[in-house]
C-alpha positions in Angstrom: 126.7 121.0 146.2 123.0 121.6 146.9 121.8 125.2 146.2 118.4 124.4 147.9 115.1 123.2 146.5 113.9 125.0 143.4 110.7 124.4 141.4 111.0 122.4 138.2 109.1 125.1 136.4 108.6 128.7 137.5 105.4 130.5 136.9 105.6 133.5 134.5 106.9 136.5 136.3 108.1 140.0 135.4 111.4 140.0 133.6 111.1 136.3 132.9 113.6 135.4 135.8 113.6 135.0 139.5 116.1 133.8 142.2 114.7 130.3 141.7 115.5 130.4 138.0 119.0 131.5 138.8 119.6 128.8 141.4 118.3 126.1 139.0 120.5 127.2 136.2 123.7 127.3 138.4 122.8 123.9 140.0 122.5 122.4 136.5 125.9 123.9 135.5 127.5 122.5 138.7 125.9 119.1 138.1 127.3 119.0 134.5 130.8 120.1 135.6 131.4 117.9 138.6 131.8 114.2 137.8 131.6 112.9 141.4 128.5 110.8 142.3 128.0 113.0 145.4 129.4 116.5 144.9 128.7 117.3 148.5 131.4 114.9 149.6 134.1 116.4 147.3 136.9 118.1 149.1 136.9 121.9 148.9 139.1 123.0 146.0 141.9 125.5 146.7 141.2 128.8 144.9 144.0 131.3 144.6 143.1 135.0 144.7 145.7 137.6 143.6 146.5 140.6 145.9 148.4 143.7 146.3 151.3 144.4 148.7 150.0 147.6 150.4 150.7 149.7 153.4 148.7 148.5 156.4 148.3 149.9 159.9 147.3 147.9 163.0 148.1 149.1 166.5 151.8 150.0 166.6 152.4 148.3 163.3 152.8 150.2 160.0 154.1 147.7 157.4 153.4 146.5 153.8 151.0 143.5 153.8 149.0 141.4 151.4 145.8 143.2 150.8 142.4 142.1 149.4 138.9 143.1 150.4 137.1 140.4 152.2 134.2 140.2 149.7 136.5 138.3 147.3 137.3 135.4 149.5 133.7 135.5 150.9 132.6 134.8 147.4 134.9 131.7 147.2 134.3 130.3 150.7 130.5 130.7 150.5 130.6 128.8 147.2 132.4 125.8 148.5 136.0 126.7 147.9 139.0 127.3 150.2 140.6 130.7 149.6 144.3 131.2 149.4 145.8 134.7 149.0 148.5 135.2 146.5 150.6 138.3 146.9 153.2 139.4 144.3 156.5 137.5 144.8 160.1 137.8 143.5 161.0 135.7 140.6 157.3 135.5 139.5 157.7 132.8 136.9 159.4 130.4 139.3 157.0 131.2 142.2 154.0 130.8 140.0 155.1 127.3 138.9 155.3 126.3 142.7 151.9 128.0 143.6 150.0 126.6 140.6 151.0 123.0 141.5 149.0 123.5 144.7 145.8 125.4 143.6 142.8 124.2 141.7 141.4 127.5 140.5 142.5 131.2 140.1 140.9 134.5 140.5 142.5 137.5 139.0 141.0 140.2 141.2 140.3 143.9 140.7 142.6 146.9 141.4 144.7 149.5 139.8 145.3 149.8 136.0 147.3 147.5 134.0 150.5 149.2 132.6 149.8 150.6 129.2 153.4 149.9 128.3 152.4 146.3 128.2 150.1 146.9 125.2 152.3 149.4 123.5 150.3 152.6 124.4 151.4 155.9 125.8 150.3 156.6 129.3 147.0 158.6 129.8 147.2 161.3 132.5 144.5 159.6 134.4 146.0 156.1 134.2 147.0 154.8 137.6 150.8 154.6 138.6 152.5 151.5 137.3 152.5 148.4 139.5 154.9 146.2 137.7 155.2 143.7 140.7 151.5 142.8 140.3 151.4 142.8 136.5 154.4 140.5 136.3 153.0 138.2 139.0 149.5 137.9 137.5 150.8 137.4 134.0 153.0 134.5 135.2 150.1 132.9 137.1 147.8 133.3 134.1 150.2 131.8 131.7 150.9 128.9 133.9 147.2 128.4 134.7 146.4 128.3 131.0 149.1 125.8 130.3 147.8 123.5 133.0 144.1 124.0 132.3 143.4 125.5 135.7 140.1 127.3 135.8 140.4 131.1 135.8 138.0 133.8 136.8 138.9 137.4 135.9 137.3 140.4 137.8 137.5 143.9 136.4 141.3 144.5 136.2 141.5 140.7 135.8 139.5 140.9 132.6 141.7 143.7 131.4 144.9 141.8 132.2 143.6 138.7 130.4 142.9 140.8 127.4 146.3 142.4 127.3 148.0 139.0 127.9 146.3 137.8 124.7 147.6 140.7 122.7 144.6 143.1 123.1 144.5 146.7 124.0 142.5 148.9 126.4 140.7 152.3 126.3 142.7 154.0 129.2 139.8 156.4 130.2 136.3 155.6 129.1 134.8 159.0 129.6 137.0 160.1 126.7 135.4 157.5 124.5 131.9 157.1 125.6 131.2 160.6 127.1 130.1 159.3 130.4 131.5 158.3 133.8 128.6 155.9 134.6 131.0 153.0 135.1 133.0 154.7 137.8 131.1 157.1 140.1 134.1 157.6 142.5 134.3 157.7 146.3 134.1 153.9 146.6 130.5 153.9 145.4 129.7 151.0 142.9 127.5 152.0 140.0 124.7 149.8 138.9 124.7 149.1 135.1 123.0 146.7 132.7 124.9 144.3 130.4 123.5 141.9 127.8 124.8 138.3 128.1 125.3 136.5 124.8 123.6 133.1 124.2 125.6 130.1 123.7 128.5 131.2 126.0 129.8 129.7 129.2 128.8 132.9 130.9 125.2 132.4 129.8 125.3 128.8 131.4 126.2 130.5 134.6 124.0 133.7 134.7 121.5 133.2 131.9 121.1 135.0 128.6 120.0 138.6 128.1 119.9 141.5 130.6 121.9 141.5 133.8 122.4 144.3 136.3 125.9 144.4 137.7 128.1 146.5 140.0 130.7 148.5 138.2 133.8 150.4 139.3 136.2 151.0 136.4 137.4 153.8 134.1 139.2 151.5 131.5 137.8 148.9 129.2 138.6 146.7 126.2 139.5 148.4 123.0 140.9 145.7 120.7 140.0 142.1 121.7 142.9 139.7 122.4 143.5 136.6 120.4 141.5 133.5 120.9 138.9 135.3 123.1 135.2 135.9 122.5 133.0 138.6 123.9 130.2 137.1 126.1 128.5 140.2 127.3 128.3 143.9 126.2 126.8 147.1 127.5 124.4 149.2 125.4 127.1 151.2 123.8 128.8 147.9 122.5 131.6 147.9 125.0 132.7 144.4 125.9 131.7 143.6 129.4 132.7 140.0 129.6 135.1 137.7 127.7 135.9 134.1 127.8 137.9 131.3 126.0 135.8 129.5 123.4 137.3 126.2 124.3 136.2 123.8 127.0 138.6 125.1 129.7 137.0 127.5 132.2 138.3 131.0 131.5 135.6 133.6 132.2 136.3 137.2 132.9 133.8 140.1 133.7 134.3 143.9 133.8 132.1 144.1 136.8 132.4 143.1 140.4 130.4 140.0 141.3 132.0 139.8 144.7 129.9 142.9 145.8 126.6 140.9 145.3 126.4 138.5 148.2 123.0 137.3 147.0 124.3 136.2 143.7 127.4 133.8 143.8 126.7 132.2 140.4 130.2 133.1 138.9 132.0 131.9 142.0 129.9 128.7 142.1 130.8 128.0 138.5 134.5 128.6 139.2 134.4 126.3 142.3 132.6 123.6 140.2 135.2 123.7 137.5 138.0 123.7 140.1 136.5 120.7 141.8 136.5 118.9 138.5 140.1 120.0 137.9 141.2 118.8 141.3 139.5 115.4 140.7 141.5 115.0 137.5 144.9 115.8 138.8 
């Protein structure tokens, strides 16, 4: 994959970073992850994206359908992957085993709150209604993906589910804890917030170390960190904003919404690179 010509060394500029810096870092990450002599000839890896089953209307039809905003699969396809939608299914463990044998990467997407019953908490009045079909499905997919070494990217709710699956807990309503609603403005408007990416993490290999401005839309967040996870980015209040596995497998999860930034596909590029490597080693 060629991300375009970039200078070997950038001139100093405000903030210490520019788009050329970002492209160069991601290209280097891709080159390290993909073992093929010519990454451009590698087949597109299949990336599964989890979805809801939601009411949908089109013409005379009013039915339940697999639903996911286009921005998610645009992030995958524009980064060299082939997107496959994964709606909740009956017998999730058995179905997950079949699906995971046919995909090379997994995106746990955003959406409504994870059931607090899964981490032993009483339900907050502002916690979303339970969606056990999606929780059960995504937990089965995550479990199977980790067993197989399939690369996983968690986005917003996806980060929260990964933390809960690892035995962690969540703050159910951040304004109660932080005294601010700056992470969820409401009315479908994404907030812009700054996070600090930790050095020496896989996330820093993808997006660099230090300050990063992101698109936020969440009212829950990590309380107790799950087992065998590390925090790779925090907000100014110290709230975890990204987590990952400290091992060599690609498990990266962010509390923000990278799919909303069409000019910055670095997380999707990293996932596709890892998925390409996984597919080559099947």
